[in-house]
C-alpha positions in Angstrom: 20.0 -24.3 2.1 19.5 -21.9 -0.8 16.9 -19.2 -0.3 14.9 -17.7 -3.2 13.3 -14.2 -2.8 10.5 -13.8 -5.3 9.6 -10.1 -5.7 6.1 -9.7 -7.2 5.4 -6.4 -8.9 3.1 -5.0 -11.6 4.1 -1.6 -13.1 7.1 0.7 -13.7 6.3 2.9 -10.7 6.2 -0.1 -8.3 9.3 -1.6 -9.9 11.4 1.5 -9.5 10.1 2.7 -6.1 9.4 -0.6 -4.3 11.0 -3.6 -6.0 14.3 -2.0 -6.9 15.3 -0.8 -3.3 14.2 -4.1 -1.9 16.3 -5.9 -4.6 19.3 -3.8 -4.0 19.0 -4.3 -0.2 18.7 -8.1 -0.7 21.9 -8.1 -2.7 23.7 -6.1 0.0 22.5 -8.1 2.9 22.3 -11.6 1.4 24.5 -11.8 -1.7 24.2 -15.6 -1.7 20.4 -15.6 -2.1 18.6 -16.1 -5.4 16.5 -13.1 -6.3 13.7 -13.5 -8.9 11.1 -11.0 -10.1 7.7 -12.2 -11.0 5.5 -9.7 -13.0 1.7 -10.1 -12.7 -1.1 -8.9 -14.9 -2.2 -5.3 -14.3 -4.5 -2.9 -16.2 -2.0 0.0 -15.6 1.1 -1.9 -16.9 3.1 -0.2 -19.6 4.2 -3.3 -21.4 7.8 -2.6 -20.6 7.9 -4.1 -17.2 10.0 -7.2 -18.2 12.5 -4.9 -19.9 12.8 -2.7 -16.8 13.1 -5.6 -14.4 15.8 -7.2 -16.5 18.1 -4.2 -15.9 18.1 -4.8 -12.1 20.4 -7.8 -12.3 18.0 -10.4 -10.8 18.6 -14.1 -11.3 15.5 -14.4 -13.3 12.4 -12.4 -14.5 9.1 -14.0 -15.3 6.3 -12.3 -17.3 2.6 -11.8 -16.6 1.8 -14.4 -19.2 4.1 -16.9 -17.5 2.4 -16.1 -14.2 -1.1 -16.9 -15.6 0.2 -20.1 -17.2 1.8 -21.2 -13.9 -1.2 -20.4 -11.7 -3.7 -22.1 -14.1 -1.8 -25.1 -15.5 1.1 -25.6 -13.0 3.8 -25.0 -15.7 6.4 -23.2 -13.7 8.5 -20.4 -15.3 12.1 -21.3 -15.7 13.0 -18.1 -13.7 11.2 -19.3 -10.5 11.6 -22.1 -8.0 14.2 -23.3 -5.6 14.5 -25.5 -2.5 13.1 -22.8 -0.2 12.2 -19.2 -0.3 9.5 -16.6 0.1 7.2 -14.4 -2.0 7.0 -10.6 -1.4 4.1 -8.7 -2.9 5.4 -5.2 -4.0 2.5 -3.8 -5.9 -0.6 -5.0 -7.8 -3.1 -7.6 -6.8 -2.0 -9.1 -3.4 -4.1 -12.2 -4.1 -2.0 -13.0 -7.2 1.1 -13.0 -5.0 -0.6 -15.4 -2.7 -1.5 -17.7 -5.6 2.1 -17.7 -6.6 3.3 -18.4 -3.1 0.9 -21.3 -2.9 2.1 -22.8 -6.2 5.8 -22.5 -5.1 5.1 -23.6 -1.6 6.6 -20.4 -0.2 5.2 -18.1 2.6 3.9 -14.8 1.2 4.6 -11.4 2.6 3.1 -8.1 1.4 4.0 -4.4 1.5 1.0 -2.0 1.1 0.2 1.6 1.3 -3.5 0.8 1.6 -3.8 -2.2 4.0 -5.6 -5.3 2.8 -5.5 -8.4 4.9 -5.7 -12.1 4.0 -5.1 -14.8 6.6 -2.9 -16.7 4.2 -0.3 -13.9 4.5 2.7 -14.5 6.6 3.0 -10.8 7.4 1.8 -7.4 6.2 4.3 -4.5 6.1 3.1 -0.9 6.1 4.7 2.5 5.6 3.4 4.9 8.3 1.7 5.1 11.7 -1.7 6.0 10.3 -1.7 3.0 8.0 -0.5 0.8 10.8 -3.5 1.9 13.0 -5.9 1.4 10.1 -4.5 -2.1 9.5 -4.9 -3.0 13.2 -8.5 -2.1 12.9 -8.8 -4.8 10.3 -8.2 -7.3 13.0 -4.7 -8.5 11.9 -3.3 -10.9 14.4 -0.5 -9.7 16.7 2.9 -10.3 15.2 1.7 -10.4 11.6 1.6 -6.6 11.0 4.8 -4.5 11.0 5.6 -0.8 10.4 8.8 -0.6 8.4 8.7 2.8 6.7 8.4 4.2 3.2 10.3 2.4 0.4 10.1 5.5 -1.8 12.7 7.1 0.5 15.0 4.2 -0.2 14.4 4.5 -3.9 15.3 8.2 -3.9 18.4 7.7 -1.8 19.8 4.8 -4.0 20.3 7.1 -7.0 23.1 9.6 -7.5 22.4 13.2 -8.4 22.2 13.9 -12.1 25.0 15.8 -13.8 23.3 18.9 -15.3 24.6 21.5 -17.7 23.1 24.7 -16.3 22.0 26.5 -13.2 19.4 26.9 -11.9 18.1 23.4 -12.8 14.4 23.1 -13.1 12.4 19.8 -13.0 9.2 20.2 -15.0 6.5 17.5 -14.6 3.6 17.3 -17.0 1.5 14.6 -15.6 0.8 11.0 -16.5 -2.7 11.1 -18.1 -3.2 12.0 -21.7 -6.4 14.0 -21.1 -4.6 16.4 -18.8 -1.0 16.3 -20.1 -2.1 17.6 -23.5 -2.6 21.0 -21.7 0.4 20.7 -19.4 3.0 20.0 -22.1 2.6 23.4 -23.8 2.4 24.9 -20.3 5.9 23.6 -19.4 7.2 24.7 -22.7 6.0 28.3 -22.1 7.2 28.1 -18.5 10.8 27.2 -19.6 10.6 30.0 -22.2 9.7 32.6 -19.6 12.3 31.4 -17.1 15.0 31.3 -19.8 14.6 35.1 -20.2 15.4 35.6 -16.5 17.8 32.7 -16.1 19.7 32.3 -19.4 22.0 29.7 -18.0 19.2 27.5 -16.6 18.6 23.9 -17.6 15.3 22.1 -17.8 14.3 18.4 -17.6 10.9 16.8 -18.2 10.5 13.2 -17.0 8.2 11.7 -19.7 5.7 9.3 -18.2 5.5 5.9 -19.9 1.7 6.2 -19.5 1.5 9.0 -22.1 0.8 8.1 -25.7 3.1 9.2 -28.5 0.1 11.1 -29.9 -0.3 13.2 -26.7 3.4 13.9 -26.6 3.5 15.0 -30.2 0.3 17.1 -30.0 1.4 18.6 -26.7 4.7 19.7 -28.1 2.9 21.1 -31.2 0.8 23.2 -28.8 -2.6 21.9 -30.0 -4.2 22.8 -26.7 -1.8 25.6 -25.8 -4.6 28.2 -25.2 -6.0 26.5 -22.1 -3.0 27.4 -19.8 -1.6 30.1 -22.1 1.2 27.7 -23.2 3.4 27.6 -26.2 4.4 25.2 -29.0 7.9 23.9 -29.1 10.1 22.2 -31.7 11.3 18.6 -31.0 14.8 17.6 -31.9 15.4 14.1 -30.8 14.9 14.0 -27.0 15.0 17.8 -26.7 12.3 20.4 -27.0 13.4 23.9 -28.1 11.1 26.7 -26.9 10.4 29.8 -29.1 13.2 31.8 -27.4 15.7 29.0 -27.5 15.4 27.3 -24.0 16.1 23.6 -24.2 14.0 21.0 -22.3 15.6 17.6 -21.9 13.1 14.8 -22.3 14.4 12.2 -19.8 13.2 8.7 -19.0 10.7 8.6 -16.2 12.9 6.6 -13.9 15.6 9.2 -14.1 13.4 11.7 -12.2 15.0 10.8 -8.8 18.5 11.7 -9.9 17.2 15.0 -11.3 15.2 15.6 -8.1 18.5 15.4 -6.2 20.1 17.9 -8.6 17.4 20.4 -9.3 16.9 23.8 -7.6 13.1 23.9 -8.1 10.3 21.7 -9.5 6.9 22.5 -10.9 4.3 19.7 -10.8 0.7 18.8 -10.3 -0.6 17.1 -7.1 0.1 13.4 -6.7 2.5 10.9 -5.1 5.3 12.7 -7.0 5.0 15.5 -4.5 6.1 13.0 -1.8 9.0 11.9 -3.9 10.1 15.6 -4.3 9.7 16.1 -0.6 11.9 13.1 0.3 14.5 14.4 -2.1 14.4 17.7 -0.3 13.4 19.6 -3.5 11.0 22.5 -3.1 8.3 22.7 -5.7 5.4 24.8 -7.0 2.4 22.5 -7.0 -0.3 23.7 -9.4 -4.0 22.6 -9.6 -5.2 24.5 -12.7 -9.0 25.2 -12.9 -8.8 26.7 -16.4 -10.6 23.6 -17.7 -11.9 21.7 -14.7 -13.5 18.8 -16.7 -10.0 17.8 -17.8 -8.7 17.2 -14.3 -8.5 13.5 -13.5 -11.1 12.8 -10.8 -11.4 9.2 -9.5 -14.7 7.6 -8.7 -18.1 9.2 -9.6 -16.4 12.3 -11.0 -14.8 10.3 -13.8 -18.1 8.5 -14.7 -20.0 11.8 -14.7 -17.7 13.1 -17.4 -18.7 10.2 -19.7 -22.4 11.1 -19.9 -23.1 12.1 -23.5 -23.6 15.9 -24.3 -23.9 17.1 -20.7 -21.2 15.0 -19.0 -18.3 17.5 -19.3 -20.5 20.3 -17.8 -21.5 18.1 -14.9 -17.9 17.0 -14.3 -16.7 20.6 -14.5 -19.1 21.6 -11.8 -18.1 18.5 -9.7 -14.4 19.3 -10.0 -15.0 22.9 -9.1 -17.0 22.0 -6.0 -14.3 19.4 -5.1 -11.4 21.8 -5.4 -13.2 24.7 -3.7 -14.2 22.4 -0.9 -10.6 21.3 -0.2 -9.6 22.2 3.3 -6.3 20.3 3.2 -3.1 20.9 1.3 -3.0 19.4 -2.2 0.7 18.4 -1.8 1.6 15.4 0.4 4.6 17.1 2.1 2.4 20.0 3.3 -0.1 17.5 4.7 2.6 15.4 6.4 4.5 18.3 7.9 1.6 20.7 8.5 3.9 23.4 7.0 3.7 25.3 3.7 6.9 23.7 2.4 5.6 23.4 -1.2 4.1 26.5 -2.8 0.5 25.6 -3.9 -1.4 27.4 -6.6 -5.1 26.6 -7.3 -7.5 28.2 -9.7 -7.0 29.8 -13.1 -3.3 29.5 -13.7 -1.0 30.6 -16.5 2.6 29.8 -17.3 3.6 33.4 -17.0 2.2 33.5 -13.4 4.0 30.4 -12.4 7.3 31.7 -13.9 6.9 34.8 -11.8 6.4 32.8 -8.6 9.4 30.6 -9.5 11.6 33.7 -10.1 10.6 35.1 -6.7 11.5 31.9 -4.9 14.9 31.6 -6.7 15.7 35.2 -5.8 15.2 34.3 -2.1 17.9 31.6 -1.6 17.6 31.6 2.2 13.8 30.9 1.9 14.5 28.0 -0.5 17.2 26.6 1.7 14.9 26.7 4.7 12.2 24.8 2.7 14.8 22.2 1.7 16.0 21.7 5.3 12.4 21.3 6.6 11.6 18.8 3.8 14.6 16.7 4.7 13.7 16.9 8.4 10.0 16.0 8.1 9.7 13.6 5.2 10.1 9.8 5.5 13.7 8.5 5.8 15.4 5.6 4.0 15.7 2.3 5.8 12.4 0.6 5.1 13.9 -2.0 2.8 16.5 -3.0 5.4 13.9 -3.4 8.1 11.6 -5.4 5.9 14.4 -7.8 4.8 15.7 -8.2 8.3 12.2 -9.1 9.5 11.8 -11.8 6.9 15.3 -13.1 7.6 14.4 -13.6 11.2 11.4 -15.7 10.2 13.6 -17.8 7.9 16.2 -18.3 10.6 13.5 -19.4 13.0 12.3 -21.9 10.5 9.2 -20.0 9.6 
């Protein structure tokens, strides 16, 4: 009997880091299965999800609009539906995946970093021991919770290292939020400029987030807010940025970051899940948390809303962020938290491009130190294999008639 695997996802990050490794594993383990991708509505979507998903090679891709039509009217998208199958939630609203599974008459599975239980789920898959224990406290029945590992590790492993033109190769990451990236773009331009002086054969890559507006990218390169982090303006020529001294920064697609992580010698980034990706790739990084303009730092929850208060909001948020950062007693990079080792160099406070360039130079002039960091990252970060374990678990259910 034909089996259809319906992978439900919501945004570029989830598509590339969760849906793609699962899709590729399905093709390897079950080449005769039909694999469909169903995109669901999401406030963080870029609008390019269908275009991205269509490059994977799935049997069909349905859009968020088709999802809404199907779940409200029953008009099934042409891309979905077979004699039997299952739905797997890989990002976004889990309840939407359950709605889809109910319409198709398929059991629904879910993979989550933050556990959320619904008794209608066939099984919940999680990525680490701490999440597994947290999920158990939610009262999930025995046999319906499974620890499979981190899909991000699969996503990183499935790409080949990028071919680069110069050594050392630097990966410079300028954030994903307009309000902060406007300062970080001139910062990475200045950083490349300073590093070019010490490493004239170096190459530089900037994975440009799909979440950044064209206005932010344009104004960032023009250096509109360059004074904040003592950055520089650059000149854009196609998908390249030329710094004042002639260094060239390649503007690469966001999904290409994994191949560059596997080729680079050093990365510079701000805190976030990208630090885990870098760690999985075994790439040492300088992780910066600039406090030059605290009110610009993205702060979820009440810190964000405080910043919106007219006239005084930015001053209140500045104080809130300052207190938050000064009160941190844990590392700001995920690899350092996971390993309890200083594998990523963390810099907090007032930061300039010249300072970070100096730190980068010191690291690169100590190849043994860098090599040790790389070895420890590869030894302590999550390993690939989550997608295979997840699909094998679902396959057993199907074989058992579940």
